Backbone bond lengths (Angstrom), bond angles and torsions (degrees), N, CA, C in turn:
res aa  C-N    CA-C-N  psi(-1)  N-CA   C-N-CA  omega(-1)  CA-C   N-CA-C  phi
1 M - - - 1.459 - - 1.521 109.28 -
2 G 1.338 117.24 132.06 1.447 120.99 179.83 1.516 112.43 -77.91
3 L 1.333 114.53 169.56 1.463 120.43 -176.36 1.525 111.37 -62.29
4 I 1.342 117.35 -41.65 1.468 120.48 -178.83 1.523 110.12 -62.63
5 E 1.330 116.71 -42.58 1.458 120.21 179.44 1.523 111.34 -64.24
6 E 1.338 116.69 -36.59 1.461 119.86 178.73 1.525 111.31 -63.76
7 F 1.325 116.10 -46.40 1.464 119.44 178.95 1.530 110.86 -66.32
8 S 1.324 116.82 -35.39 1.463 119.99 179.29 1.522 110.89 -62.52
9 R 1.309 117.10 -42.25 1.467 121.03 -178.53 1.523 111.91 -64.40
10 S 1.331 116.53 -24.56 1.469 120.23 -177.72 1.524 112.75 -104.23
11 S 1.323 117.95 11.59 1.465 120.00 -174.62 1.521 112.50 -60.00
12 H 1.339 117.30 -34.49 1.464 120.44 -177.78 1.527 111.88 -78.05
13 L 1.330 117.52 -13.94 1.463 122.13 -179.73 1.530 112.50 -106.74
14 Y 1.309 116.78 -12.32 1.459 120.70 -166.58 1.528 112.79 -57.82
15 D 1.315 117.91 -49.02 1.467 120.36 -176.42 1.521 112.53 -61.73
16 K 1.320 116.18 -31.77 1.469 120.86 -179.57 1.522 110.97 -66.46
17 H 1.332 117.01 -33.50 1.466 121.17 -173.95 1.528 113.60 -104.74
18 A 1.319 117.83 -8.93 1.465 120.51 -172.02 1.526 112.02 -101.37
19 G 1.314 116.87 43.15 1.465 120.26 178.52 1.515 112.55 -62.45
20 L 1.333 116.99 -40.93 1.465 120.35 179.05 1.521 110.71 -62.27
21 Q 1.316 116.58 -44.37 1.460 119.90 179.52 1.534 111.57 -61.79
22 F 1.330 116.11 -39.02 1.464 119.08 178.12 1.529 110.99 -63.97
23 E 1.323 116.99 -44.27 1.458 120.80 179.51 1.525 111.64 -61.29
24 L 1.333 116.54 -39.38 1.465 119.91 177.99 1.524 110.81 -65.57
25 G 1.330 117.10 -40.01 1.453 120.46 178.57 1.513 112.37 -62.91
26 V 1.331 116.24 -41.84 1.461 120.91 177.87 1.526 110.70 -63.07
27 E 1.329 116.32 -43.19 1.468 119.79 179.33 1.529 110.97 -65.23
28 L 1.320 115.98 -36.16 1.462 120.74 -179.93 1.522 110.90 -64.44
29 V 1.324 117.03 -46.25 1.466 120.91 178.49 1.530 110.31 -67.09
30 S 1.323 116.23 -41.69 1.464 120.33 -178.18 1.519 111.94 -66.34
31 G 1.329 117.65 -20.63 1.458 121.62 179.57 1.515 114.43 -80.77
32 L 1.327 117.38 -5.54 1.463 120.62 176.22 1.534 109.68 -72.59
33 P 1.324 118.33 150.93 1.476 120.01 177.21 1.526 111.21 -56.43
34 L 1.307 116.23 144.03 1.468 120.95 -176.66 1.519 112.19 -60.52
35 D 1.338 117.21 -31.06 1.461 119.78 -177.69 1.532 112.77 -94.87
36 F 1.315 116.98 10.78 1.464 120.83 177.46 1.523 108.06 -85.11
37 R 1.317 116.19 113.62 1.462 122.10 -176.78 1.534 109.35 -124.21
38 P 1.322 117.27 84.70 1.469 120.27 -176.96 1.523 112.23 -69.26
39 A 1.320 115.85 131.05 1.460 120.32 178.38 1.524 111.70 -81.93
40 R 1.332 116.48 -29.88 1.465 121.56 -177.44 1.515 108.91 -131.16
41 V 1.329 116.48 126.18 1.462 122.53 -174.84 1.526 109.87 -125.86
42 L 1.320 115.81 134.92 1.462 123.21 174.38 1.520 108.16 -118.74
43 D 1.331 116.93 125.46 1.462 122.86 179.94 1.528 108.40 -109.97
44 L 1.339 116.45 110.90 1.459 122.49 -177.95 1.528 109.88 -91.13
45 G 1.337 116.36 120.88 1.457 120.24 -177.56 1.512 110.73 74.94
46 C 1.325 115.94 49.13 1.466 121.80 -171.89 1.519 113.53 -70.76
47 G 1.337 118.27 -16.55 1.455 120.77 -179.50 1.513 112.30 60.35
48 T 1.320 116.20 -132.93 1.467 121.55 -178.38 1.520 113.16 -78.60
49 G 1.329 117.15 -4.97 1.459 120.48 178.34 1.521 114.85 85.03
50 R 1.317 118.15 8.33 1.467 119.40 -178.74 1.527 111.67 -64.00
51 V 1.328 117.07 -49.41 1.465 120.23 176.89 1.529 110.06 -67.90
52 S 1.328 116.05 -37.65 1.467 120.28 178.98 1.519 110.92 -56.31
53 E 1.321 116.59 -43.47 1.464 120.59 -178.28 1.523 110.93 -65.33
54 W 1.324 116.78 -42.03 1.466 120.10 178.24 1.528 109.59 -62.43
55 M 1.329 116.65 -43.72 1.462 121.30 179.00 1.521 111.34 -63.49
56 Y 1.319 116.23 -42.63 1.470 121.01 -179.14 1.527 110.93 -60.61
57 K 1.324 116.56 -43.86 1.462 120.28 179.15 1.528 111.69 -68.09
58 K 1.308 116.42 -33.37 1.462 121.06 -179.02 1.530 111.97 -73.89
59 L 1.335 117.28 -42.40 1.456 121.60 -172.12 1.526 113.30 -99.60
60 N 1.337 116.76 -24.56 1.466 122.44 179.21 1.529 112.66 50.72
61 P 1.336 118.23 56.57 1.466 120.02 179.67 1.525 111.13 -72.45
62 G 1.329 115.51 157.03 1.460 119.34 177.28 1.514 111.73 -69.65
63 R 1.338 116.23 -35.73 1.462 121.06 179.25 1.519 109.85 -136.46
64 F 1.323 115.03 141.69 1.461 121.08 -179.15 1.524 108.62 -137.91
65 L 1.330 115.76 134.13 1.460 121.77 175.20 1.518 109.37 -129.09
66 G 1.336 116.31 121.29 1.457 122.17 175.64 1.520 110.04 -106.13
67 V 1.332 115.83 134.59 1.467 121.66 -175.00 1.522 109.52 -128.58
68 D 1.326 115.79 135.67 1.453 120.60 173.85 1.528 108.51 -150.66
69 A 1.329 116.21 148.09 1.465 120.43 -179.03 1.525 112.21 -77.45
70 S 1.322 117.08 -14.09 1.467 121.60 -178.97 1.523 110.44 -96.08
71 S 1.318 116.99 118.98 1.469 120.47 177.51 1.524 110.90 -65.49
72 C 1.331 117.04 -31.56 1.471 120.22 178.66 1.525 110.71 -65.81
73 M 1.325 116.79 -41.42 1.459 120.26 176.78 1.526 110.74 -63.65
74 I 1.319 117.27 -43.83 1.454 120.80 -179.42 1.531 110.83 -65.10
75 N 1.317 117.23 -36.54 1.471 119.58 176.69 1.523 111.12 -61.44
76 Q 1.333 117.01 -37.08 1.458 120.57 175.11 1.532 110.44 -66.84
77 A 1.326 116.03 -42.11 1.472 120.34 -177.84 1.524 111.89 -64.31
78 K 1.326 117.14 -37.03 1.467 120.65 -177.29 1.522 112.55 -63.20
79 K 1.312 118.23 -20.74 1.457 121.63 178.03 1.525 111.89 -67.58
80 R 1.312 117.20 -14.26 1.468 120.81 -176.56 1.523 112.05 -82.46
81 E 1.308 118.09 -12.37 1.467 123.32 168.48 1.529 113.62 58.47
82 F 1.286 117.24 46.56 1.464 121.18 168.36 1.529 107.27 -149.45
83 G 1.305 116.42 156.92 1.446 121.61 174.98 1.515 113.96 64.90
84 A 1.319 115.08 -165.28 1.464 123.27 177.26 1.522 108.57 -122.52
85 W 1.337 115.97 148.28 1.462 121.47 -175.79 1.524 109.16 -131.20
86 R 1.329 115.89 142.30 1.459 119.67 -177.05 1.526 110.50 -141.33
87 V 1.325 115.81 135.61 1.461 121.25 171.59 1.520 107.59 -84.86
88 A 1.318 117.25 114.13 1.463 121.14 -178.28 1.523 109.71 -163.30
89 D 1.320 115.77 153.85 1.457 122.64 177.36 1.521 107.93 -101.11
90 F 1.319 116.55 102.93 1.466 119.99 -174.50 1.525 112.62 -74.47
91 S 1.336 117.64 -5.92 1.465 119.77 175.60 1.529 111.94 -80.06
92 Q 1.336 116.62 -9.23 1.460 121.50 179.12 1.527 110.98 -90.67
93 D 1.324 116.10 140.04 1.467 120.83 -178.18 1.524 111.94 -56.96
94 S 1.327 116.23 -38.11 1.465 120.60 -174.56 1.525 112.66 -63.96
95 F 1.327 117.52 -23.93 1.463 120.49 -179.86 1.528 111.37 -59.50
96 W 1.317 116.83 -36.02 1.463 121.38 -171.45 1.520 113.58 -86.62
97 D 1.329 117.40 -8.05 1.460 120.02 -172.13 1.521 113.52 -61.22
98 E 1.326 117.91 -40.58 1.461 121.26 -172.78 1.523 113.83 -103.95
99 L 1.314 116.84 10.14 1.464 119.35 -179.10 1.517 111.24 -87.76
100 G 1.321 115.05 147.58 1.453 120.78 170.78 1.518 109.76 -89.79
101 R 1.326 115.52 -148.37 1.467 120.43 -177.71 1.522 110.96 -110.54
102 F 1.329 114.31 155.01 1.461 122.10 -175.96 1.521 109.77 -129.03
103 D 1.318 114.82 153.71 1.464 120.74 173.97 1.527 111.21 -80.38
104 L 1.331 115.58 -33.71 1.461 121.32 179.35 1.522 109.12 -137.51
105 I 1.320 115.49 124.88 1.464 121.89 168.64 1.519 106.25 -113.00
106 F 1.308 115.27 126.99 1.469 122.96 -166.78 1.525 108.68 -126.13
107 S 1.322 116.57 142.89 1.470 120.09 174.97 1.520 108.52 -153.88
108 N 1.311 115.97 125.15 1.464 120.64 -174.32 1.528 111.62 -118.20
109 S 1.323 115.74 117.63 1.475 122.46 172.04 1.525 112.80 58.06
110 V 1.332 115.99 42.52 1.465 121.19 -176.20 1.528 112.69 -129.88
111 L 1.324 117.24 -40.39 1.463 120.90 -163.89 1.523 114.68 -68.09
112 H 1.328 118.85 -14.51 1.468 119.76 175.93 1.524 112.23 -65.14
113 W 1.345 117.05 -15.15 1.470 120.99 178.22 1.529 112.55 -89.25
114 I 1.336 118.20 -5.24 1.458 121.51 -175.30 1.536 110.03 -86.37
115 D 1.319 116.95 131.05 1.469 121.25 -177.87 1.528 111.62 -73.42
116 D 1.327 117.47 -51.47 1.465 121.36 -177.50 1.526 109.26 -101.04
117 L 1.303 115.55 77.96 1.460 119.61 -175.17 1.530 111.24 -70.52
118 E 1.309 117.17 -38.19 1.465 119.56 -179.21 1.524 110.71 -65.67
119 G 1.331 117.28 -37.84 1.454 120.36 175.93 1.514 111.51 -63.29
120 L 1.330 116.39 -40.51 1.463 120.36 177.16 1.516 111.06 -63.03
121 F 1.326 117.54 -40.93 1.462 120.67 179.31 1.534 111.14 -58.99
122 R 1.321 116.86 -37.87 1.466 119.64 179.41 1.526 110.65 -68.28
123 Y 1.326 117.03 -41.77 1.465 120.01 177.82 1.535 110.72 -61.06
124 V 1.319 116.27 -44.97 1.459 120.14 179.42 1.527 109.98 -61.71
125 R 1.326 115.92 -44.03 1.476 120.26 -179.60 1.528 110.86 -57.82
126 D 1.316 116.27 -39.63 1.468 120.83 -178.60 1.521 112.70 -72.55
127 H 1.333 117.75 -13.71 1.459 120.70 -177.09 1.526 112.81 -114.31
128 L 1.321 116.09 17.43 1.455 122.04 172.08 1.517 110.15 -103.77
129 V 1.315 117.28 142.93 1.459 120.80 171.46 1.526 108.65 -70.65
130 V 1.333 115.76 164.02 1.461 120.22 173.75 1.522 108.60 -58.80
131 G 1.313 116.95 127.03 1.458 120.44 -176.88 1.503 113.80 83.86
132 G 1.346 117.65 3.78 1.462 120.74 177.50 1.515 111.81 -76.18
133 C 1.318 115.82 165.69 1.460 121.45 -174.49 1.525 111.23 -125.33
134 F 1.310 115.39 138.46 1.458 123.57 170.07 1.524 106.18 -108.34
135 A 1.333 116.82 104.52 1.463 122.32 -177.99 1.523 109.09 -108.08
136 F 1.329 116.79 125.84 1.464 118.74 -179.14 1.518 111.27 -153.45
137 S 1.306 114.55 155.45 1.460 122.17 171.28 1.519 108.22 -115.55
138 I 1.329 115.43 148.14 1.455 120.77 -176.22 1.531 108.55 -148.90
139 F 1.311 116.20 142.95 1.464 120.50 178.55 1.522 110.22 -88.70
140 G 1.341 115.66 145.31 1.455 121.95 -179.82 1.521 112.47 -103.52
141 P 1.335 118.00 176.45 1.468 122.47 -171.96 1.522 115.31 -71.85
142 K 1.334 118.06 -10.34 1.465 119.69 176.33 1.528 111.98 -84.49
143 T 1.320 116.69 -1.77 1.458 121.53 179.13 1.525 110.47 -62.85
144 M 1.327 116.22 128.44 1.474 123.41 177.88 1.527 112.49 60.41
145 Q 1.333 117.06 28.06 1.460 119.52 -176.99 1.530 112.27 -64.41
146 E 1.330 116.72 -31.18 1.468 118.95 178.61 1.526 111.22 -65.62
147 V 1.329 115.82 -39.68 1.466 120.06 -179.76 1.521 110.34 -67.84
148 S 1.322 116.48 -41.66 1.459 120.32 177.43 1.519 110.89 -58.76
149 W 1.322 115.79 -43.88 1.467 120.71 179.22 1.530 111.28 -65.41
150 A 1.320 116.77 -48.21 1.461 120.59 -175.03 1.526 112.09 -65.20
151 L 1.327 116.65 -38.75 1.464 121.22 -178.41 1.524 112.40 -86.61
152 E 1.348 115.64 -8.94 1.472 120.74 -175.18 1.522 109.42 53.26
153 L 1.351 114.05 51.24 1.459 121.73 -172.80 1.521 109.55 -131.76
154 D 1.316 116.51 134.95 1.459 122.16 176.50 1.521 108.17 -83.18
155 I 1.336 116.26 94.23 1.465 120.09 -175.96 1.526 110.29 -86.57
156 P 1.340 118.14 159.20 1.476 120.65 -178.11 1.525 113.76 -55.38
157 A 1.327 118.00 -36.34 1.464 120.69 -176.98 1.521 112.27 -60.86
158 S 1.319 117.46 -26.78 1.465 120.84 -179.74 1.521 111.90 -61.29
159 H 1.333 116.38 -19.80 1.462 120.88 -176.30 1.528 112.76 -104.47
160 F 1.331 117.09 6.32 1.460 119.24 174.43 1.530 109.12 -65.76
161 L 1.329 116.32 151.94 1.459 120.52 -177.95 1.526 111.45 -69.83
162 P 1.339 117.95 142.18 1.467 120.19 171.89 1.522 110.20 -59.18
163 L 1.316 116.59 142.25 1.463 120.38 -175.75 1.524 112.50 -63.84
164 K 1.329 117.39 -32.21 1.463 119.68 177.03 1.527 110.88 -64.89
165 E 1.328 116.55 -33.67 1.458 119.97 177.00 1.526 111.30 -68.68
166 V 1.340 115.91 -37.47 1.463 120.11 175.71 1.526 109.62 -61.94
167 M 1.318 116.21 -42.77 1.466 121.40 178.73 1.524 110.88 -59.93
168 S 1.326 117.34 -44.67 1.466 121.35 -179.73 1.522 111.13 -63.39
169 M 1.335 117.02 -39.84 1.464 120.84 178.27 1.523 111.19 -61.00
170 L 1.316 116.13 -42.57 1.467 120.14 179.31 1.525 111.05 -62.82
171 E 1.306 116.54 -46.83 1.464 120.46 -178.73 1.530 110.49 -64.18
172 N 1.328 117.25 -39.36 1.465 120.57 178.31 1.526 112.20 -67.39
173 S 1.347 116.07 -21.98 1.465 120.92 179.66 1.526 112.34 -89.38
174 G 1.342 117.32 1.90 1.458 120.74 172.98 1.514 115.71 94.78
175 Y 1.323 118.27 20.20 1.463 121.11 178.57 1.530 111.02 -95.40
176 E 1.330 114.43 153.50 1.464 121.53 162.76 1.517 106.40 -96.70
177 V 1.333 117.97 125.71 1.461 120.80 -164.16 1.527 112.28 -121.42
178 K 1.326 114.30 134.92 1.456 122.47 165.49 1.523 106.98 -109.86
179 F 1.327 116.93 132.27 1.464 121.69 -171.62 1.526 109.77 -132.00
180 K 1.327 115.46 132.81 1.463 120.70 177.10 1.527 108.89 -128.47
181 P 1.341 118.04 108.18 1.472 120.27 176.77 1.522 110.62 -83.37
182 K 1.319 115.49 148.61 1.457 120.87 178.66 1.534 109.11 -140.16
183 L 1.311 115.87 144.86 1.463 121.29 169.38 1.523 106.58 -125.77
184 I 1.304 115.28 108.12 1.459 122.35 -176.12 1.524 108.65 -102.16
185 V 1.314 116.94 128.05 1.463 121.65 -179.50 1.521 108.64 -113.29
186 S 1.317 116.14 123.32 1.463 122.03 179.23 1.518 110.17 -115.14
187 Q 1.335 115.63 147.98 1.462 121.58 177.80 1.526 109.97 -110.09
188 Y 1.312 115.71 145.11 1.463 122.44 178.73 1.523 108.22 -130.14
189 N 1.329 115.39 152.30 1.460 119.60 179.81 1.521 111.75 -68.40
190 T 1.311 116.47 -38.61 1.460 122.10 178.95 1.526 108.80 -143.01
191 L 1.306 116.33 162.49 1.456 120.59 176.00 1.521 110.37 -67.10
192 L 1.316 116.53 -34.63 1.460 119.96 178.36 1.532 110.99 -62.75
193 E 1.331 116.93 -36.50 1.467 120.19 176.46 1.521 110.38 -60.70
194 F 1.316 116.60 -42.91 1.461 120.11 177.93 1.526 111.34 -62.72
195 L 1.335 116.83 -44.79 1.463 120.26 -178.61 1.530 111.38 -63.12
196 R 1.314 116.86 -35.86 1.465 120.01 176.19 1.520 110.67 -67.51
197 F 1.323 116.49 -37.73 1.458 121.43 176.79 1.532 110.45 -61.06
198 V 1.326 116.38 -46.64 1.462 120.51 179.52 1.518 110.44 -62.57
199 R 1.307 116.48 -41.96 1.465 120.26 179.80 1.534 110.55 -62.19
200 G 1.324 116.95 -36.56 1.454 120.70 -179.96 1.516 113.38 -67.14
201 T 1.349 117.47 -24.06 1.460 120.23 177.61 1.518 112.25 -88.18
202 G 1.335 117.04 -2.33 1.458 119.50 172.62 1.510 116.23 115.17
203 I 1.333 118.64 -7.91 1.461 120.44 -178.12 1.518 108.17 -95.09
204 R 1.335 116.42 110.46 1.455 121.16 -173.15 1.520 114.01 -119.54
205 K 1.292 118.91 -11.59 1.462 121.41 -167.74 1.520 113.53 -56.34
206 E 1.340 116.30 -45.73 1.458 118.80 -170.22 1.519 113.33 -79.60
207 R 1.311 118.08 -18.73 1.456 120.94 -173.26 1.530 111.83 -59.59
208 R 1.323 117.11 -38.72 1.454 119.77 -175.64 1.526 112.44 -71.45
209 L 1.341 117.14 -14.74 1.455 120.65 179.17 1.515 112.69 -85.30
210 L 1.333 117.27 -8.18 1.454 120.84 -169.32 1.523 111.21 -103.81
211 L 1.323 115.80 109.60 1.449 120.77 173.36 1.521 109.22 -76.94
212 P 1.338 118.09 152.68 1.473 120.32 178.80 1.527 112.95 -53.39
213 S 1.319 117.25 -37.78 1.472 119.98 -179.56 1.526 110.76 -64.56
214 R 1.320 116.84 -36.56 1.469 120.69 179.40 1.518 110.52 -69.59
215 I 1.319 117.10 -38.57 1.461 120.71 177.96 1.524 110.53 -65.26
216 R 1.346 116.95 -43.05 1.473 119.69 179.96 1.523 110.84 -64.33
217 R 1.325 116.67 -40.72 1.468 120.50 179.32 1.528 110.77 -63.94
218 A 1.324 116.44 -41.80 1.466 120.55 179.04 1.520 111.00 -65.62
219 E 1.333 116.80 -38.27 1.461 119.70 179.16 1.524 110.80 -64.38
220 R 1.328 117.12 -39.15 1.473 119.81 177.33 1.525 110.52 -63.15
221 R 1.324 117.01 -40.25 1.461 120.47 179.06 1.533 110.89 -62.51
222 L 1.321 116.88 -42.56 1.465 120.72 179.43 1.526 111.49 -63.56
223 R 1.325 116.02 -44.30 1.474 118.92 -178.08 1.525 111.25 -67.73
224 R 1.332 117.55 -35.40 1.468 119.63 178.19 1.521 111.09 -66.85
225 R 1.317 116.89 -38.91 1.467 120.13 -175.26 1.518 112.72 -83.05
226 F 1.341 117.28 -41.22 1.470 120.44 -173.14 1.523 113.49 -112.05
227 G 1.328 117.41 -12.87 1.453 120.38 -176.89 1.516 113.30 77.64
228 E 1.328 117.38 7.29 1.459 122.93 -177.90 1.527 108.81 -167.19
229 I 1.325 115.53 171.87 1.463 120.80 172.48 1.526 106.76 -92.74
230 R 1.309 115.85 100.49 1.453 121.14 -176.61 1.524 109.53 -119.38
231 V 1.326 114.03 145.76 1.462 120.82 179.97 1.527 108.14 -137.38
232 S 1.323 115.83 129.88 1.460 121.58 179.72 1.516 110.59 -98.15
233 Y 1.339 114.82 146.76 1.458 121.86 175.09 1.527 107.41 -126.44
234 E 1.321 116.32 113.48 1.462 121.01 176.63 1.525 108.29 -89.94
235 V 1.319 115.86 122.88 1.463 120.58 -173.55 1.521 109.84 -132.31
236 G 1.323 115.14 142.35 1.456 121.05 170.75 1.519 109.98 -117.00
237 L 1.320 117.02 128.50 1.463 122.51 172.29 1.524 107.27 -102.82
238 F 1.326 116.27 126.54 1.463 121.34 -176.10 1.522 110.26 -125.29
239 W 1.330 114.70 136.83 1.459 122.36 170.79 1.526 105.70 -124.08
240 A 1.318 116.87 104.69 1.462 122.39 -173.45 1.525 109.21 -111.45
241 W 1.338 115.85 123.03 1.466 121.49 -172.54 1.513 111.05 -103.26
242 A 1.324 115.38 141.81 1.456 121.63 -170.30 1.517 113.62 -92.73
243 D 1.312 116.89 38.76 1.454 119.67 169.20 1.509 107.27 -144.27
244 Q 1.314 116.28 133.09 1.461 121.01 -167.54 1.519 113.46 -63.51
245 K 1.333 116.93 -31.97 1.463 118.88 -177.27 1.513 112.95 -92.59
246 G 1.336 116.29 -13.78 1.452 119.35 175.55 1.513 115.52 78.81
247 E 1.368 118.08 14.83 1.461 118.50 -176.54 1.518 112.35 -62.50
248 A 1.348 117.40 -29.97 1.463 119.87 -172.60 1.515 113.19 -80.76
249 Q 1.318 117.38 0.71 1.450 118.39 -178.91 1.522 112.19 -68.62
250 D 1.336 118.15 -17.74 1.466 119.34 -179.55 1.527 111.99 -87.66
251 G 1.337 116.95 5.71 1.451 119.91 175.71 1.517 114.55 87.19
252 K 1.337 118.71 7.87 1.460 121.50 -176.18 1.528 110.65 -106.59
253 D 1.324 114.66 152.13 1.467 122.60 169.57 1.513 113.58 54.98
254 R 1.307 117.49 43.73 1.463 120.52 175.67 1.525 109.50 -88.06
255 T 1.300 116.00 136.02 1.449 121.87 175.49 1.514 109.17 -93.03
256 I 1.311 117.01 123.35 1.445 120.88 -179.14 1.528 108.43 -104.09
257 L 1.317 116.58 113.80 1.441 121.28 -178.76 1.521 110.62 -96.77
258 G 1.329 115.74 146.86 1.465 120.24 -178.74 1.508 112.13 -71.73
259 W 1.311 115.96 159.71 1.455 121.53 175.30 1.512 109.34 -74.48
260 K 1.320 115.75 144.19 1.448 120.71 175.10 1.521 109.68 -70.48
261 V 1.317 118.01 131.83 1.443 123.20 -177.91 1.530 110.00 -90.22
């Protein structure tokens, strides 16, 4: 089963289990300058639209477009009755062909799944107005490292890009960047509770490999080492501005370009 299908199967459960993702999205929007008022917003990987709705109410843009590769996620988002929603894979070159420019391009807890991240950064850069912002959160390779160790399992998070490498890609693509690293540690009553939480957010691949005996053994290892079932999430919050000198970060002299028809 592919990643899109996995997220689609969990679309009806996602908001219940994605509290961390929601908190990161709120922090990402709240980190924008107070006088930054984007007229046109593009949300890449909008999911069910929960963060999108909070952002929309906070920023009140004239136009909003939410995009996700999962039709099930978009069907959930459309229930929120604002903006426009589209089923599309923004990692594909063809997605960007007919788009105009935006004041804010936003992506929350999604981009660690993208293979050609540097290529995506260039596409985003080309579709921002002068002084526009690309705001996104991304998970790093230390995410769930305790679980990987305890289960002796090579989990997908182990292959996420180092956050410093993400920073270098942005700078090489011509952005002025503000970066906030975070290491969030969460506690769970049992390892099985954590695995159910992960499954609820759409990641199901590894669950079928885990026998109950392996889960119990891993839980004992975690409790011996940490005294609890703890899981770390390495996160980078990025605000990347589309002008090399950064003059537009104070909210002045922004050029607003029309959407391509």
